[in-house]
C-alpha positions in Angstrom: 8.7 24.8 22.2 6.2 25.9 19.7 2.6 25.0 20.6 1.8 23.6 17.1 4.3 20.8 17.8 2.3 19.6 20.7 -1.2 18.3 21.5 -3.0 19.5 24.6 -4.4 16.7 26.7 -7.7 18.1 28.1 -10.3 16.5 30.2 -13.6 18.3 30.7 -13.1 21.9 31.6 -9.6 21.3 33.0 -6.5 21.1 30.9 -3.7 18.9 31.9 -0.5 20.8 32.6 1.6 18.4 30.6 2.0 18.3 26.8 2.2 15.2 24.7 4.7 15.7 22.0 3.5 14.9 18.5 6.4 14.9 16.1 5.6 15.4 12.5 7.3 12.9 10.2 9.8 14.3 7.6 7.5 14.7 4.6 9.3 16.4 1.7 6.5 16.0 -0.8 3.7 17.7 1.2 3.6 21.5 0.7 1.5 24.4 1.9 1.3 27.6 0.0 -1.5 30.2 0.6 -1.5 30.8 -3.2 -2.2 27.2 -4.1 -5.5 25.6 -3.2 -6.1 28.2 -0.4 -3.1 26.9 1.6 -4.4 23.3 2.0 -1.7 20.7 2.1 -0.8 19.7 -1.4 1.4 17.2 -3.2 4.7 18.9 -4.4 3.1 22.3 -4.9 0.6 21.0 -7.4 -3.1 21.5 -7.3 -3.7 18.1 -5.8 -4.5 18.2 -2.2 -3.7 15.6 0.5 -7.4 15.4 1.1 -8.1 14.4 -2.5 -5.6 11.6 -2.4 -6.8 10.4 1.0 -10.4 10.6 -0.3 -9.5 8.4 -3.3 -7.9 5.8 -1.0 -10.9 5.9 1.3 -13.2 5.4 -1.6 -11.4 2.1 -2.4 -9.1 3.3 -5.3 -5.9 1.4 -5.5 -2.5 3.0 -5.8 -2.3 2.0 -9.5 -5.7 3.5 -10.2 -4.8 6.8 -8.6 -1.5 6.9 -10.6 -3.4 6.2 -13.8 -5.9 9.0 -13.0 -3.2 11.4 -12.0 -0.2 10.5 -14.1 1.9 13.4 -12.7 1.8 11.8 -9.2 4.2 9.2 -8.0 3.7 6.3 -5.6 5.7 8.1 -2.9 3.3 11.0 -3.2 0.4 8.7 -2.2 2.4 7.2 0.7 3.3 10.7 2.1 -0.3 11.9 1.8 -1.4 9.0 3.9 1.4 9.5 6.4 0.5 13.2 6.7 -3.2 12.3 7.2 -2.3 9.8 9.9 -0.1 12.3 11.7 -3.0 14.8 11.6 -5.5 12.3 12.9 
């Protein structure tokens, strides 16, 4: 199994020998490309990062406000950005 698909459970200086599996959800709208936004996770290859969308939600913007400000985004883009952020947390 690839290490990036797991989270190490460590306590102090000692690492537990078992791995807790962390399965990434099937997110088809989140892309990573070294040539776009320095490889940060983006929405459908556009120059809109997951962090931008999550930041807008954290600042209190509603889905409709975000969609008005970014008319090329879709509601599912926002939902997947939040799902990706929750998986990474």
